[in-house]
C-alpha positions in Angstrom: 79.5 -38.9 170.1 80.1 -41.4 173.0 77.7 -42.2 176.1 79.9 -42.8 178.8 78.0 -45.0 181.2 79.7 -43.9 184.4 82.8 -41.2 185.6 85.6 -43.6 185.7 89.2 -42.7 184.8 91.5 -45.7 182.9 93.8 -45.9 181.4 92.6 -46.0 177.7 95.7 -45.6 175.8 99.3 -47.2 176.2 102.8 -45.6 174.9 103.8 -48.2 172.1 107.2 -47.1 173.4 108.4 -47.5 176.7 109.6 -45.1 179.4 108.1 -42.5 177.7 104.7 -41.1 179.5 102.2 -38.9 178.0 100.5 -37.1 180.3 96.6 -37.1 179.6 94.9 -34.3 179.6 91.8 -34.3 177.1 88.7 -35.5 178.3 86.0 -37.3 176.0 84.0 -34.1 176.1 87.6 -32.2 174.7 88.1 -34.4 171.9 84.3 -34.1 170.9 85.1 -30.4 170.4 88.1 -31.1 168.5 86.8 -33.3 166.3 83.3 -30.8 165.6 84.9 -27.8 165.2 87.4 -30.0 162.4 84.7 -31.1 160.9 82.9 -28.1 160.8 85.9 -26.0 159.2 86.7 -28.7 156.7 83.2 -28.5 155.4 83.3 -24.6 155.2 86.0 -24.9 153.4 85.0 -27.7 151.0 81.5 -26.0 150.4 82.0 -22.5 151.0 86.0 -21.2 150.7 86.4 -23.3 147.7 84.4 -20.5 145.5 87.2 -17.5 146.7 90.3 -17.8 144.2 92.5 -16.5 147.5 92.3 -19.9 149.0 93.3 -21.1 145.9 95.9 -19.7 144.8 98.7 -21.3 145.2 102.2 -20.1 146.7 106.0 -21.4 147.8 107.7 -24.0 145.9 105.7 -25.7 142.8 106.4 -29.0 143.5 104.6 -28.6 146.9 101.5 -27.6 145.3 100.4 -25.4 148.4 97.3 -22.9 148.7 95.8 -22.1 152.1 92.3 -24.5 150.7 94.8 -27.8 150.7 96.4 -27.3 153.8 93.2 -26.0 156.0 91.2 -29.3 154.6 94.9 -32.0 155.3 94.9 -30.6 158.8 90.8 -31.0 159.5 90.8 -34.7 158.2 91.4 -35.3 162.0 88.2 -35.0 162.3 86.7 -38.8 160.8 89.1 -40.7 162.8 87.8 -38.6 166.1 84.7 -39.4 165.5 85.3 -43.3 164.5 87.0 -43.4 168.4 84.2 -41.6 170.1 81.6 -44.7 168.4 84.6 -46.8 170.0 84.3 -45.0 173.6 80.7 -44.8 173.1 80.6 -48.8 172.5 82.9 -49.7 175.5 80.8 -47.1 178.0 76.7 -47.0 176.6 74.2 -48.5 179.4 72.2 -49.1 176.4 74.0 -50.6 173.2 70.8 -51.3 171.4 69.4 -47.4 172.2 73.2 -46.3 171.4 72.7 -47.8 168.0 69.6 -46.8 167.5 70.2 -43.0 168.0 72.7 -42.9 165.6 69.9 -44.4 163.1 68.0 -42.2 163.9 69.7 -39.0 163.2 71.7 -40.7 160.2 68.1 -40.8 159.0 67.6 -36.8 160.4 70.9 -36.1 158.8 69.7 -37.2 155.0 67.4 -34.3 154.2 70.0 -31.6 154.7 72.8 -34.3 153.7 70.9 -35.0 150.2 70.7 -30.7 149.9 73.8 -30.0 149.7 75.0 -32.7 147.9 72.5 -33.1 145.3 70.0 -30.0 145.3 67.4 -32.3 146.4 65.8 -33.1 149.5 65.7 -37.1 148.6 68.8 -38.2 146.6 69.4 -41.7 147.6 72.9 -42.1 145.5 75.1 -41.6 148.9 74.4 -41.6 152.6 76.0 -39.0 154.9 78.9 -40.4 157.4 76.3 -41.1 159.7 75.7 -44.6 158.0 79.5 -45.2 158.2 79.7 -45.1 162.1 76.4 -47.1 162.6 78.1 -49.6 160.4 81.4 -49.1 162.3 79.4 -49.9 165.2 77.5 -52.8 163.9 81.1 -53.9 163.0 81.8 -54.1 166.5 79.0 -55.3 167.6 79.4 -58.4 165.1 83.0 -59.1 166.5 82.3 -58.8 170.4 79.4 -61.4 169.8 80.8 -63.6 167.7 84.3 -63.5 168.5 84.5 -67.4 168.6 82.8 -68.1 165.4 85.3 -66.4 162.8 83.4 -67.8 160.1 80.3 -66.0 160.8 82.1 -63.1 162.0 84.2 -62.7 158.9 80.7 -63.1 156.7 79.0 -60.8 158.2 82.2 -58.3 158.7 82.0 -58.4 154.8 78.6 -58.0 154.5 78.7 -54.9 156.7 81.2 -53.7 154.7 79.6 -54.5 151.6 76.6 -52.6 152.6 79.0 -49.5 153.0 80.0 -49.2 149.4 76.7 -50.7 148.3 74.4 -47.4 149.9 77.9 -45.7 149.2 78.3 -44.0 152.8 80.7 -41.3 153.1 84.0 -42.4 153.1 83.1 -46.2 152.1 83.6 -49.5 153.5 87.1 -48.4 154.6 85.0 -46.1 157.0 83.5 -48.3 158.3 86.7 -50.5 158.7 88.0 -48.1 160.4 86.1 -47.9 163.4 86.6 -51.9 164.0 90.1 -51.2 163.2 91.0 -48.7 166.0 88.3 -50.8 168.2 91.0 -53.6 168.1 93.7 -51.0 168.3 92.3 -49.0 170.7 95.1 -49.6 173.6 97.9 -48.6 171.0 98.6 -45.2 169.8 101.4 -46.4 167.0 98.9 -49.1 165.7 96.0 -46.2 165.9 98.0 -44.0 164.1 99.0 -46.0 161.4 95.7 -47.7 160.8 94.3 -44.3 160.3 96.4 -43.4 157.8 96.6 -46.4 156.2 92.7 -47.0 155.5 91.5 -43.2 155.4 94.4 -42.7 152.5 95.2 -41.8 149.4 96.1 -37.9 149.7 94.8 -35.4 152.2 93.5 -38.4 154.4 96.5 -39.6 155.2 96.8 -36.3 157.4 94.1 -38.6 159.8 96.7 -40.4 161.0 97.3 -37.0 163.3 94.4 -37.4 165.1 96.2 -40.1 167.4 97.9 -36.9 169.3 94.7 -36.2 170.3 93.5 -39.3 171.5 97.2 -40.0 173.0 96.2 -37.0 175.4 93.0 -39.4 176.2 92.1 -39.5 179.8 89.1 -41.5 179.5 86.5 -39.0 181.3 83.5 -37.7 179.4 84.1 -34.1 180.8 81.8 -31.3 180.6 79.2 -32.5 178.4 77.1 -33.9 180.2 72.8 -34.7 180.4 70.6 -35.5 177.8 70.1 -32.2 176.0 73.9 -31.6 175.3 74.1 -35.2 174.3 71.5 -34.1 171.4 72.7 -31.2 170.6 75.9 -32.5 170.0 73.9 -35.2 167.4 72.5 -32.3 165.9 75.3 -30.4 165.3 76.0 -33.0 161.7 72.7 -32.4 160.2 72.3 -28.7 161.6 75.6 -27.2 160.2 74.9 -28.9 157.2 71.8 -27.1 155.9 73.3 -24.0 157.4 76.6 -24.3 154.9 73.1 -24.9 152.4 71.7 -21.7 152.9 74.7 -20.3 152.9 75.6 -21.2 149.5 72.4 -19.1 148.4 72.7 -16.5 150.1 76.3 -16.3 148.6 75.7 -16.3 145.5 77.4 -19.9 144.9 73.4 -21.8 144.3 70.7 -20.9 142.3 
């Protein structure tokens, strides 16, 4: 979800272990594609495949409690941290930070209808909010951190207010998700800390596997990549509400919702 201001390449991530050279071969576009594909597979598994017993049948040692549903959802946990990383890169590279934040808000509002339909079966159900609001609050957290870096008291108060907002509105991933965006911005040059913060903040259970997102992030080369132009930028914004709406109608088509 990042909007780069230029094509400049830079060493975005430093290896925390000296003597190890990592070939940075993934552009921002490639990371965005990985995030989107992970998200779609995760949601298809959670809202469609969960109704098929074959994906829930246990196999292997009983202590491991393995089934295809669990395995797929573990792997796809890399999606949310990669979107958080996209927000960090968006903040760094965007030409207009106010407009960038406004875009997140607008598409967050647009996403509420398919989000509410899928989760509550209603066009308007304010009980929970989509991940767009989590990312927006995280983005605002970065803005606060930069603007008030010399005023620790004000910075702390505003940061706590943003986390409380995420908690009160029941944004997806909650205050931890909002906090992850800010933490990823702070430790963005240390891949080990990125992995640690992701695993710690998005726990418990399968969410800890989100730490694997550090692998594609470590391969990030700082370039925008193949996704260019306003059409493709907004197309990738629309994938989120679009795929939620598609899943909602698929549930009807397949008889999982009446």
